[in-house]
N, C-alpha and C positions, 0 to 999 in steps of 0.2 A: 330078161330084160329086167331094169331095174324098177321097183314100185315107187309109185310117187308119194308124195306125203299126203297123207288124208287129213283135213281138217274139220273139225265139228265145230260148226259156227253156231254156239251157244248164245254170243250176242249179249243182249239184255233178256233172254228168255227166262233167267232166274226170278225175274221180276223183284228185284233186289232183297231177296232172301237167301242168305249165305247156307241154311240147308239144304234149299232145291238146289241151289248153286253146286254145292259137293254132290249131290245127288246127280246132277247132270252131267258132271265130271267122272263120277264112277263108271255110270251109263254109257257114256262114250267112249272110255278106254275099252268098257268090255264089248262093245259094239266095232272095235278094230279101227280107231281113230289114233292116229299119231301127236295130234295137237288139239286143244282146245282152244276157241278164240274168244273174247269178251270184248265189251266196249267200255269205254270210260267216258261218261258221258256227264256234260257240263252245259245244260241247257242252252246258256246264254252265249257260249262257243258257236252254236249251230243253226240256230232259228229266234228270230223277232217274237215276243209274245203276243203279237198280233197276226200272228201266221193262221191261226183259226184250225179249224178241223181239216186233217189232210188222210186221203184214203190210202188206209194199208189193207193187208190181209185179213185183218181183224175188222175192217169196215172204219167209217170216219172215225179218225182221233184226236181230240185237243191236243195237238202233240208237244208244243210246251209245256204244258201242265203234265203232259206223261212223263216227259225228259225230265222235270223236275223230281218228277216222282220217283223216278229212277237214280237220281243221283246218289252216290255213296262215296264215304271217306276212302282214302289209298289204303286204308287196313282190310276194307273188303277185299279188293284186288290182290293183296298181299296174300290173304287167305287161301283164295281161289288159286294164286300160282302156286303156293305150297302143297296145295290138293293136288293140282295135276303133277308137281312132282313126286308127289307120294304115290301116285296112280302110274306114272311112269309117260304122262304127257308131257309135251312140250306146250309151254303157256305162251299165248299171243293174243294182244289186246289192242283194238282201234284207239287212237287218238285223233280228236276233231278239230283240234286247234293248238296253238302254243302251250297254253295252260295246262290242257289235258296230256299233253305230249312230255311236259315236265315230270307230272306224276306219273305217268307210266313208266318214263325213263329213272325215277326213283326207285323202281323195284329192281332195277340193275338188269334190265332185259338188254338183250343183244338185237334184238329187231321188233320192230310197230308193225301195225297193220294200219293202211291209209282207206277209208271207203271210195267208193266210186265218186260221189259229189264233192269230195275233198281233193280229187286229180288236179284241179285247176286252183286250190288253195295256197298259194305260191309261200306267204310267211309258213306255214306248217311244213311244206317240203325243204324250205332253207332251214330250218329250225333241226328236221331231221338231219340233213348232210350236214349242219354243224356240230350233232352230237354224233356223227359216224354211225348211226344207226343203219342195220339193213330195212329196208321196207319193203312189206308185200303190198302191192297197190293194185286194187280192184279199177278196172277201166270200163266199168258199164256208162251208158250215156255218155260216150266220149268219141272223138274224132283222132284220126291219126296224129296231127298236130297236137293235141292235146298230150298225148301219152309223149311223143317226141321231147316236149318241151319240161314234162314231170322226170323223165329218163336223165335229162342233160342236167338238171338241178341235184335229185337225187346220186346221181352217179350209176353207170353201168354195173359196176362190181358190186354195188351194195341194194340192188333193187330185183325185186321178182313181180311179175306181171301176172295178173288172173286175171283174163278174159272174162267179160261178164255181159248181162243185159238187164240193165235196171228195170225190170218187171216182175211183178209178184201175182201169180207166178209166170215165168217168163216160157213161151212157147218152145218148144225143145227143136222145131224145125227153123228157128230162128238163128240158131245159136254157131252157126259157121264157124265149125270149129277147126277147118283149114286155115285160118289166122293163126293159128300156134304155131306152125313152122314158120309162117311170114314176119311175125312179129318176132321170134328168135333170131331169125336171119336179119331181119332190120336192126334190131337192138343189140342182140349178143348177149341177151339176158334170159335166166330162167322162165318158162313161161309156163301156168297152169290155169286153170279155170274155177271161176265162183259159180257153181250152178245152182239157178232159183226153179228148175223145171220141177215138176212134180215125180217124174219118173226116177226110181232110183237106180238105173244101171245105165240107161243109152248114152244119156251126154256123158255121165263120166267115164264109159267103155269107150266112145268115140274119141274124147279127149285123150285117153294113154294111147289110143291108137296114132293120134297126131302128137304124140311126143310130149303130153303134159307132164310137168314136174310134181305139181301138185294139185291138188282137187278139193274145193270147198264145197260142204252142203250143209246147210241147216238142221241143227238138232234139236229135238224134243222129247219130253215124255210123254206129250200129250198133243195130239195136233188140236184138240178143243180147250188146252190150255189161256192162260191170260198173256203168254209173251206175245209180242206184237207181230212175230214172224211164226208163228206156230202153226197156223193155216197151211204153211207151205214146206214146214220142215218135216225133216223124217225122223219118226221113232225110233228107238232102238233096234228093232227087229228088222225095218227098212234098211236102216243103216249098215246092220250087219252084212244083209243080201248085197248092198252095194261093194264093202268091203270085199267079202268072199268073193264076187264075181270078178273085181279086180285082180285080186292074188291070184285066181285062175287065169286070166287072162295073160297075166305077167310069166305064167309057166310056157307060153308059147313063142315062138319068134315074131319080131316086130311085125315081119312083113305076111303075116299070115292073120292079124287081127281084123282088120276090114273085113277080110272073108268070112271071119268066124263072128262078125257082128252081123254082117246079113244074114247069115244063117239062122244068128237068134232073133233078130229083130224085121227081117226083111231089106234086101237092097234100097226099096224107096226111102224107107223111114232111116236108114242109115245115110245114104247121100244127103237127104234134107236136112238132117243135124250136121253134116259136113261142110255142107254150103259150098261155095267158092272161092273162099279165103279171102276176099275183097273186103276191106276195113270200111265198115259204115254203118251210121244208125239204124239199129234194129228197128221194124215198124212199131214195135209194143212199146219202145222208148223214147221214139224220136220227139213226140209232146213234152217231155221230160227237160231237154237239153235246154240249158239256160236258165232252169227253174231249180232244179232237184242239185244242180251245180253252185258254186259261190258267186257273188257279184256284191258291189257295194249298197250298202243300206243304210238309211238314217236310223240311227238309234235313239232319236229323240224328235222333237218338233224341231224341224229347222227352218229360219226365218230369213226373208232376202238381206242380203250383205253378211251372212254368218259364216265364216271361215271354216272349212272342213278339218275336224283333227281327229285322232285318235279316241278321243272320247265321244264324238257326236256321230261318229259314222264306223262300219266295220265290214267284213266280208262274211255275209250270211247267206245261206239257201233261201231262196225265193219261195220256193212251194207253187200253189196255183191261186192263191189268195190276195198276194203282193207281187207288183209288177218288179222285175229284174232291173238290176242297176247296172254300171259300168264296171267291163271285166275286172278281175283280180290284178293282170300284168300292168295297170295303169292305176292302184291304188298309189303308191309313193308319190305320183307326179300330180295327181289331183289335191293332195293334202295340201291347205293352205287356200286352194280357189274358193272363191265365196259364190254363195248361193244366191242365184237369180229369181227364183221362183221358191215359193214355201214348200216344203217337203215334208208330208205327214210321218210320225214314227211310224217305222216298220217299211216305209216304202223303198224301192230301190232310187238310187241316184243317179239321173241320167246326165249324158254331156249336156241335155238342152237346159238342164237345172243350173249348170254352172257358167258364172258371170266371168270372172277373171282370178289369177291367182293375187297374193299379197295383200 
């Protein structure tokens, strides 16, 4: 059977240091990765400065300030892309908005990554489609309708879906990997998995048994490092364990894989990871729906009577200290509407906050 693409999620784990980024790329190549994935961060595209502390695998982090510290010029990513080519890896980079997409596209890439929280960032998805780029889209903290709308905007021929759970770490028994063939049948696109669980083998192995075309796993040189996702990432030895395990499984007929996995991990554990294939929010991510993904937020203090425009509001992640606002699909239709009650900077703009258009 065909081996899936193995994506080493470096993300921002280089902490903005190019030497460290090169070390991560080299180690990922030596550990059996096919692709190294990065994130092109522009803080103002993602969250508001008043977002405050956000709980991540490393603990509570002042996320806006951390994102600002991770901003790097496009030359940084060009160097990373060149190093990937030198090491025989494909380069993949996440864009979080239209501006970061333009920068990623300037590198001459054929595809771009869309993180789970941006699955409903419709202006970003439209911009990707207009550039005719292939999108690798994670689908954590999403419902089936969210995925359907994204695939319709991007186009099935230029979309790969990575089934995902937005929890750090994600419980392996919540992965419901039988959703992989269901999504493939529904949308006719390549389906993989973005795995945030701690084990190196069971979720990737079960995903392979379900026909995964790609497997993404966080990668680090040190789980105690300064990267935002380092505590839930695999080190080089663990990553190599994963890639070798998958290579071994690929030497067997596909119909034998579930039996082999049951012999390795126990049938009950395998069945728990496989789930029932019904798309639903996993228990560990339900509280994030509507908060980690995008909604309409005030960029500045809005006073009664102020009309909404692209300078005073934007589609941002809410996280947990700011209230969510109107869903992205209504963004264009509410531009020009006037505010009926003061909205503090950073807060979500709700329907009740709007008076009229014009």
